[in-house]
C-alpha positions as CSV (number, residue, x, y, z in Angstrom):
1,P,4.4,-35.3,-16.4
2,K,2.9,-32.0,-17.5
3,A,2.5,-30.7,-13.9
4,E,6.1,-31.5,-13.2
5,A,7.1,-29.6,-16.3
6,G,5.4,-26.5,-15.0
7,V,2.3,-26.7,-17.2
8,K,-0.9,-25.9,-15.4
9,N,-3.8,-28.4,-15.6
10,A,-6.8,-26.4,-17.0
11,E,-9.2,-28.4,-14.8
12,A,-7.4,-27.9,-11.5
13,P,-9.0,-25.3,-9.2
14,E,-7.1,-22.1,-8.3
15,P,-5.1,-22.5,-5.1
16,R,-7.0,-20.9,-2.2
17,T,-5.6,-19.0,0.7
18,Q,-6.5,-19.9,4.3
19,Y,-8.4,-16.5,4.4
20,Q,-10.5,-17.4,1.3
21,L,-11.3,-20.8,2.7
22,R,-12.4,-19.3,6.1
23,M,-14.5,-16.8,4.3
24,Q,-16.2,-19.5,2.2
25,R,-17.0,-21.7,5.2
26,G,-18.2,-18.9,7.5
27,S,-18.1,-19.5,11.2
28,D,-16.1,-22.6,12.0
29,G,-15.1,-21.9,15.6
30,M,-12.5,-19.4,14.4
31,R,-14.8,-16.3,14.2
32,G,-12.8,-13.1,14.3
33,V,-9.7,-14.3,12.6
34,A,-10.5,-12.1,9.5
35,A,-11.8,-9.3,11.7
36,E,-8.5,-7.8,12.7
37,G,-7.4,-4.5,11.1
38,L,-4.1,-3.6,9.7
39,D,-3.5,-1.0,12.4
40,K,-1.6,-1.7,15.6
41,A,-4.7,-1.6,17.9
42,G,-6.6,-4.0,15.7
43,G,-3.7,-6.4,15.6
44,L,-3.2,-6.3,19.3
45,A,-6.9,-6.8,19.8
46,H,-6.8,-9.9,17.7
47,I,-3.7,-11.3,19.5
48,Y,-5.5,-10.9,22.9
49,Y,-8.6,-12.5,21.3
50,M,-6.6,-15.5,20.2
51,F,-4.9,-15.8,23.7
52,G,-8.4,-15.7,25.1
53,R,-9.6,-18.5,22.8
54,M,-6.6,-20.6,23.8
55,A,-7.4,-20.0,27.5
56,L,-11.0,-21.0,26.9
57,E,-10.0,-24.2,25.3
58,K,-8.0,-25.0,28.5
59,K,-11.0,-23.9,30.6
60,G,-9.0,-21.0,32.0
61,F,-12.0,-18.8,32.2
62,E,-10.5,-16.0,34.4
63,E,-7.4,-15.8,32.2
64,A,-9.6,-15.8,29.1
65,R,-11.7,-13.0,30.6
66,R,-8.6,-10.9,31.0
67,H,-7.5,-11.5,27.4
68,F,-11.0,-10.7,26.0
69,Q,-11.2,-7.5,28.1
70,K,-7.9,-6.4,26.7
71,A,-9.1,-7.2,23.2
72,V,-12.2,-5.0,23.5
73,E,-10.1,-2.2,25.1
74,Y,-8.0,-2.2,22.0
75,R,-11.0,-2.6,19.7
76,A,-14.4,-1.9,21.1
77,D,-16.0,-2.9,17.8
78,Y,-14.9,-6.6,18.0
79,P,-18.2,-8.6,18.4
80,E,-16.4,-12.0,18.7
81,A,-14.3,-10.7,21.6
82,W,-17.5,-9.3,23.3
83,N,-19.3,-12.6,22.8
84,N,-16.5,-14.6,24.3
85,L,-16.1,-12.1,27.1
86,G,-19.8,-12.7,27.8
87,V,-19.2,-16.5,27.9
88,T,-16.6,-16.1,30.6
89,W,-19.1,-14.0,32.6
90,L,-21.8,-16.7,32.0
91,V,-19.5,-19.4,33.4
92,A,-18.9,-17.1,36.5
93,K,-22.7,-16.8,36.8
94,K,-22.5,-13.0,36.5
95,G,-25.6,-12.3,34.5
96,A,-25.5,-8.5,34.4
97,E,-21.9,-8.5,33.1
98,A,-22.7,-11.2,30.6
99,I,-25.8,-9.3,29.4
100,E,-23.7,-6.2,28.8
101,A,-21.0,-8.1,26.8
102,F,-23.5,-10.0,24.6
103,T,-25.5,-6.8,24.0
104,R,-22.3,-5.0,22.9
105,A,-21.6,-8.0,20.5
106,L,-25.1,-7.6,19.0
107,E,-24.8,-3.9,18.7
108,Q,-21.8,-4.5,16.5
109,Q,-23.3,-7.4,14.6
110,P,-27.1,-7.7,15.0
111,V,-27.3,-11.1,13.2
112,F,-24.7,-12.7,15.5
113,F,-26.6,-15.9,16.2
114,E,-24.3,-17.3,18.9
115,A,-24.4,-14.0,20.8
116,R,-28.2,-13.9,20.6
117,I,-28.5,-17.4,22.1
118,N,-25.9,-16.4,24.8
119,L,-27.8,-13.3,25.6
120,G,-30.9,-15.4,26.2
121,N,-28.8,-17.6,28.5
122,A,-27.5,-14.5,30.3
123,Y,-31.0,-13.2,30.9
124,R,-32.0,-16.7,32.2
125,I,-29.3,-16.6,35.0
126,S,-29.7,-12.9,35.8
127,K,-31.5,-11.3,38.7
128,D,-33.6,-9.1,36.3
129,P,-37.3,-9.3,37.3
130,E,-38.2,-9.6,33.6
131,R,-35.5,-12.2,33.0
132,V,-37.8,-15.0,31.8
133,T,-39.6,-12.8,29.3
134,K,-36.3,-11.3,28.0
135,A,-34.7,-14.7,27.6
136,Q,-37.7,-16.1,25.8
137,K,-37.6,-13.1,23.4
138,Q,-34.0,-13.7,22.6
139,Y,-34.5,-17.4,21.9
140,Q,-37.5,-16.6,19.7
141,K,-35.4,-14.0,17.7
142,A,-32.8,-16.7,17.2
143,M,-35.5,-19.1,15.9
144,Q,-36.5,-16.5,13.4
145,Q,-32.9,-16.0,12.4
146,D,-32.3,-19.8,11.9
147,P,-35.4,-21.9,12.2
148,N,-33.4,-25.1,11.6
149,H,-30.8,-24.7,14.3
150,P,-31.6,-26.7,17.5
151,A,-29.9,-24.3,20.0
152,P,-32.8,-21.8,20.4
153,Y,-35.3,-24.7,20.8
154,F,-33.2,-26.5,23.3
155,N,-32.6,-23.3,25.4
156,L,-36.3,-22.4,25.2
157,A,-37.1,-25.9,26.5
158,V,-34.7,-25.4,29.4
159,L,-36.3,-22.1,30.2
160,Y,-39.8,-23.7,30.2
161,L,-38.6,-26.5,32.5
162,E,-37.2,-23.9,34.9
163,N,-40.5,-21.9,34.7
164,K,-43.3,-24.4,34.3
165,E,-45.9,-21.6,34.3
166,L,-44.4,-20.3,31.1
167,A,-44.9,-23.7,29.3
168,A,-48.7,-23.6,30.1
169,T,-49.2,-20.4,28.0
């Protein structure tokens, strides 16, 4: 009827682009898709980031690490790429490298919740003599950031189980 004749329905919402929908939803597992710049380096960084994400989904952690490293070479201010690079280091049980990557992500985006939790996990597996205290601090910061999210509580509980003397305090 009217729609077929080219008349717009006044009650119908404006069509939305995929970018607008992602921006409205926030993080939905596709962080970084709106982060690429219009310049060549930003575009290449984003391409490597997406290749890394695909490799992560297939559990190709070494391949993913190579892609994320290329992404941050092209764009050092890419917190999502730094975070995912850190994840690949966590899987490889390389605490120091993971700490560095998550720290770089948080330098770029201090309220990056996932990177904060991951940094706590990286401290937990590291050889740092202050690792327990540093991990606890990151989980507590994450709790302050989002008191209703279960991840910091879960990870803090794991830290307490691994370090029973900490739970007594």
